[in-house]
N, C-alpha and C positions, 0 to 999 in steps of 0.2 A: 409468413415465414418463407424465404426463398427456397427454391428446389435445388437439389444437389447438381442437377444438370445445368441449371441457370448459373450457379456459382462456378462450375467448371468452365462454362462458356466465357464468363467474365475474366477468369484467370487466363484462359487461352488467348482471348482478345488482347489483354494487357501484355502477355508474353510476345504475341505477334507484333504489336506496336513497337516493343523494345527491339526486336530483331530488325524491323524495318528501319528504325532510327539508327541502329548500329551499322546496317548496310549502307545507308546514306552517308554516314560519317566516314566509313571505310572508303567508299567511292570518292568522296571529297579529298581524303588524305592521299589516296592513290593518284588522283589527278594532280594534286600539289607536288607529290613526289616526282611524277613524270616531268613537270615543269622545272623543278629544282635540279633534277638530273641533267636535263637539257642545258640549263644555265651553267651548271658545273662543267659539263663537257665543252661548252663554248668557251669558257674561261681557260680550260686546259688547252684547247686548240689555239687560242690567242697567245698563250704563254709559249706554246711550242713554235708557233710562227715567228714570234719575236726572237726566240732562241735561234731559229734558222737564219733570220736576217742578220743577227748580230754575231753569228759564228764566224770565226776566221776561215777564209778559203785557203785550200792548199794550192800547189803549183798548177794543177789542172783546172782550177777555177771551181772545183766542187768542194763542198763543206766537208769537214771531218766527221767521221762516225763518232758517236758519243753514247754514253750510257745515260739514261734518264730514269727518274723514279716514276714508276707506274702508280696508278691510283691505289693499288693494294700494297704499296710500299716496297715492292721488289724492283730491282734494277732491270731494265730491258734495253737492249741495244737498238739504237735508231740510226738512221742515216739521213743527212740533209740533201741527198741526191734527189732532185725532183722526180716524182712518180714512183719512187721506191716503195714497195710494200713493206711496212714495218711489222716485225713480229708482234703477235698479240693484238694487232690492230683489228678492231671489230669490222670497220667498213673502210677498206682502202679506197683511194681514188681510182675510179674505173679507167682503164686504158685498153687498147686493142689487145686481144688474145688473153685477157684476164677472165678466168672462169668463176662461176658462182661459188665453187668449192672453197675459195679463200674467205667466204663469208660464214658467219655463224648460221646455225640451222634456222633461227627466227627470220633472219634476213633472206635466206634462200627461200623460205616458205612464201614471203611477201613477193619476191621476184617471180616465183613459179605461178602464183595466183595472177599477177599482172600479165605474165606471158600467156597463160591460158585464156584470160579475158581478151587479150589482143588477138590470139589465134582464132577465138570463137566470134570475133567481131563485136564484143560486148562493150568496148570502149573503156574509158578510165574508171577506176574503182575508188570509192570513198572508203574511209577507215571503218565506217559502220559495216559496209559490205564485206570488207576484209575480215572483220571480227566474226560476222555471220558465216562467212566462207570457211573459217577455221574452226567453226563450232564453238566459239566463245560466247559468253553472255555479252550482249551489246549494252554495256554499261559504260559510263564516262571514263572510269579508270582504264578499262581495257582499250577503249577507243583512243584515248590520249596516249597510251603506251605505243599503240600501233602508229599513231600520227607522228610521234617522236621518231620512230624507226623509219617511217616512210620519208620524213623530211631529211633524215640523215642520209638515206639513199639518194635523195635528190641533190643534197649538198655535195655528195661524193661522185655524182655523175652516173649513177646506175639507173635512176628513174627520173621522170619529169612530172612536175605538178602543172598539168595542162590548164587547169582552172583551179581556183582556190578549193583545196580539199579533195581534188580529183587527181589520182596518180596513174601514170602509165610507164611502161618499160621504155628505156631509151633504145632507139634503133641501133642495132649493132651489138648490143650486149649479148654475150654468148650464154649458152645454157650451163647446167651444172658441170658438164664434162669438160668444157673449155672450147677454144677455137671459135672464131665468129664467122 
């Protein structure tokens, strides 16, 4: 006849295995979600760019301002003037004198980490190092979410991917307060 402690250990082991399986599935789904969100954003950017190209120009040669439907279904005002920071834009294209304060907190944290590493002479950061630096669990879902944000910063001119998966701050990018 098995002991009570032995039966409890079996049940605990089975519960632990179930938790591990669910965590792995959750990580896989989070990674897929990050990829799907990136894909969705790229299509939205493509549609926006085509709209800018096809928009009629006014007398000054600049496109007309227009309302566009945001992802949440609300209309937001945008301008086809090159370099204009659009309201509700998560990551505007970087330009001279544009401060970090225009970015969401998550993006500011990434830039602050990259700036600190540069100042300390630690070189480029990987997404795993970023996750660890933020006190996150270094799991695929978290790493992929950070990679997506870092790649977005690279695409908008705030950061550079000096080697595959290694990110640094672009020279001349100003701090949180502004001014370069």
